[in-house]
C-alpha positions in Angstrom: 0.0 0.0 0.0 2.7 2.6 0.8 4.2 2.1 -2.7 0.8 2.9 -4.3 0.4 6.0 -2.1 3.9 7.2 -3.1 3.0 6.8 -6.8 -0.2 8.8 -6.3 1.7 11.6 -4.6 4.3 11.5 -7.3 1.6 11.8 -9.9 0.2 14.9 -8.2 3.6 16.5 -8.0 4.6 15.7 -11.6 1.5 16.6 -13.5 -1.0 19.4 -13.6 -4.0 17.0 -13.1 -6.0 18.6 -15.9 -8.1 15.5 -16.6 -8.6 14.7 -12.9 -9.7 18.1 -11.5 -11.4 19.1 -14.7 -10.1 22.7 -14.8 -7.6 24.4 -17.1 -4.0 23.6 -16.6 -2.8 25.4 -13.5 0.7 26.2 -14.9 -0.8 27.4 -18.2 -3.2 29.7 -16.3 -0.3 31.0 -14.2 1.6 31.8 -17.4 -1.4 33.7 -18.8 -1.7 35.7 -15.6 2.0 36.4 -15.7 1.7 37.7 -19.2 -1.3 39.8 -18.4 -0.1 41.3 -15.2 3.7 41.3 -15.6 3.8 39.6 -12.1 6.1 36.6 -12.1 6.1 35.4 -8.6 2.5 35.6 -7.4 0.8 33.3 -9.9 3.5 30.6 -9.4 3.2 30.9 -5.7 -0.6 30.4 -5.9 -0.1 27.3 -8.1 2.4 25.9 -5.6 0.0 26.4 -2.7 -2.7 24.5 -4.7 -0.4 21.6 -5.5 0.8 21.5 -1.9 -2.8 21.4 -0.6 -3.5 18.5 -3.0 -0.5 16.6 -1.8 -1.4 17.2 1.9 -5.0 16.0 1.3 -3.9 12.9 -0.6 -1.3 12.0 2.0 -3.7 12.4 4.9 -6.3 10.2 3.2 -3.6 7.6 2.5 -2.6 7.6 6.2 -6.2 7.2 7.2 -6.6 4.3 4.8 -3.4 2.6 6.0 -4.5 2.9 9.6 -7.9 1.3 8.8 -6.3 -1.5 6.9 -3.8 -2.1 9.7 -6.7 -2.3 12.3 -8.6 -4.8 10.1 -5.7 -7.3 10.0 
């Protein structure tokens, strides 16, 4: 189970999850905002926070699942 969780976390970190979350590519949107506003740091920081939140949620859910599976053994 930990290997599967690690793969899921890696998937979140290495991709923009366009097909999973159903919204426009976050990095593409950050680039568009950068071009429109001439702000380089803020859009990328916002995208980083979103990715970090996704990883935290996924990791927490995986921990919960692992605990439940350990109890059921």
